[in-house]
N, C-alpha and C positions, 0 to 999 in steps of 0.2 A: 809276375811284372810285383810283386808283395815287397815291402821295402824301397819304395818311393818315397817316400814321404821322407821330406826333406832334403831330398836327393836333386842333384842339378840338371834339366832338362837335356837329354843326351846330345849331341853333334851329329848326323850322318853323315856317312861315305860322302866324301870331295867338301866338304867344310863347310855343309848348308848347318843352318842353325835348324833344327825339325820344326821350329813354329813356322818358320818361313814354306813351309811343306802344305800348310792346312791351308787347304779350299776355299780361299775368304773372297763373298760376291759382295760384302756390304760391312758398311763400319758408323756407329751412332755413336757418338762419343760423351751424350751426358742424355738417360731418360732417368725419368721420376714414376714410367709408369712398368717398368720391366719386370721389376723387384720389387716385390713389397715391404715396403721400410728402407729402402736404400734408394741412392743415387748411382747408379750405374750407368755404364759403355754395353752398348751392344757389338756383338761382333757376328754374323750374316754371314753361316758355312755353305758354299753350294752345293747343290745336288741334293736328290729324295726319291725315297723306293715306294712315294706315293705320287698320283698325279687328282690332288683332293680339288673339287668342281670349284669351291669356294676360297682358294688358297688364293691369299693376294700378294704373292712373293715368286709371279711365275717365270720372271726373271731368274731367279735360282733354283727353278727346278727345272724347262723344257729344256732340251739339248740346244735346239737350234735359236734359243734364246742365250746358251749361257755360252755360246760358238760367239758369238755376238759383243757379248760383255767384255770389258776389259776385267780382270781379275785387281781386288786388290793389293798395295804392297805392305806388308806384311811387316815386312823393316821398321814402315815407316808409321803403318798402325802401332808395334810394340815400342816402339821409339816415343811415340806421344802417349800412350800409357804408362809408360815408365814417367815422364817427364809429369805427368799429370794426376798422377795417382796420389798425390792428399786433395782432388777436388773429386774423388770418387770413392764408392763402398767397395763397388763390386762389380762383374765383369760379366755380361751372360751371354751364353754361345745358344745362339737358335739358327733358323733356318730356312727351307729346304731343313735339313734331320741331320744333325753334329754327330749323332751317336754312329751316324756311318762309317766315319772318318778314322780309321786305327793310330792316327798321329796323335788321336784329341787328348787320352792322359797327360801325355808328355808334352801338351802346349796348354794344357791344363796347371799342371804344374811351373811352367813360370808368367803365368798370371798372378798363382798363390804364392810365389817367389817374391813379389812385388808388394805381399800383405793386404791384396784387396782378395775378397769372397767369390765364389765363383755360383752362379743358377744355370741347367741343363734346361731346353724346352725338349722335347722330345714325344716322339708319337708310339714309344713303348716299342716295337718293334724287335729292336734288339737290348734283352733281358742280359745277354752277357755285358755290353758294356757298361750299361747303367748298373750291373752288381758289383763290377771293377770298381768305379767311379766312386759309389757308396762304402765299397769294402774299403778302399785306400783313403777314403775321407778327403777324397779332390772335391766332391761339390757341396756345395753349402742349403740350396734350397732345388728343387725337380720339380717341374711342370710338366705334369703328361698331358697332351691331347688324346682323347678319344674320340674318336668319328662319329661313333651309334652305337646305338646296342649290339651287344657282342654276337651280333649274327651274322653267316660269313655274304648274306643276300645284302643286306642294309650295310654292313662294311664297305662292301665292293662299288653299291652305288655314290659312294659317297668320295672313296679313295679313287677310282677311278683305274684301278690294276683287282684283278679277280685276287680275291681272299678268301684263304681254305681254313681248314681247323688248324694246320701247323700255328701259322702269322696271328689267329686269335688267342691259342695258348702262351703265344709268346708275350702276347699282350697282358693274358692275365697274369702271367709270371713276372713282371712288370708292374703292373699294378700290384702283387704280394709282395710286391719288393717294396714299396713306397709304404704299404701297412707298416712296414719292419721295420725304414729307414729313422736311422737318430737325426735327423735334418727335418726341419722343415717342407714337405710336400704340398701340392695339389693335383688336382684334376680340372681339366676345363674340358667342354662339349660346344663346338659355335653352331647354332639351332638354325636351319633352317626348311620352310616348308619346301614340296614333300616330303622332304626325308626324314625327317624329326616330329614323333609325339609324344603326346603325353604319355605313352604308355614306356616309350623308352626308357623317361625320363626319370619312370619308375623305377622301370628295372635295373638302371642303372644305378641308382639312389639307395638301394638293397647292395648293391655289390663293393660299393666305395665308402673307405672308411678314412678318408681324409678330406679336407675340404671340396666341394667338390661347387664348382663356379658355371654356370649355364651361361653363352655370351651370346651378345648380336650377333648375325652377318653380316660383315661389309660388303656391298655387293658393286662398288665403284669399281675397285681394277682386281678381277678373277681369273682364274685360270681358265675356265672357261665362261659362255657366255649363260650364263645359272640363268634356266626357265624358274627356276623358284622364286618364293617370295621369304622376307625376314622376317622373324617373328617379332613384334614390340617390346620395349620393357616392361610394358603395364603384360602383354601376355606372355611371359618369360616371368612377371614375378607371381602369377596364377598358377605356373608350373610348381616355382618353386613350394609355394602354398598346398598345393594339389598331393607332393609327393612324399614320400616315407624316408626320409633321410634316417642318418641312422648318427642318432645326439644332434639334429640340427646343422648335417655339415654340409647341407645343400643351400646355393645362395648368386646371387643373379652377381653380373659385372657387367 
């Protein structure tokens, strides 16, 4: 896909624009919170390879809920973005897991052609897609969610799927891509008892060399009925203070 920059996103056989084929499950017209320092629209893609216990978008993840939901009209979505792009700085692709969709680069190209920046939210399990997006300069900001300390058992408990060494290696590769990226990046971890502890934060703080945000878990609507307990802001602040960050990169959010 080298040489994509500045080109026009292709039309697929049958005359459909490639953007119309991206499975979109939600669209937020304006957000001040999803892209630091930018006014952004947010596109929520359908489907995910994880089943995180605290996921607050189960309607984008669970097949039975996906089958009952109406997909977003992508043509209307893109028309709105085109018409209102002067009100925005950027578009955020989140999910679900956007990196699962092979048409994502072409769809991002259409957004970039509007003069908007693009932020990607990802779980880091598709380093090949992440590398392509970074290499082709299709993303301006990347936020990667690390679910737990990089341990198969701990990761499996959170993500609801068996996690093997291959998956952890993919996550490590994605983290290294962030470390070497030419655009701003961050790592986030949502904290929930009994899945996380101070030792997990310390372990990851030694690995992460970009801003590393610890955040509270929202338990109002989750994929599973969580038996866990959220950490308070004060407890998270103490975890930040007690970690051993690389140059003070651990923060609370």
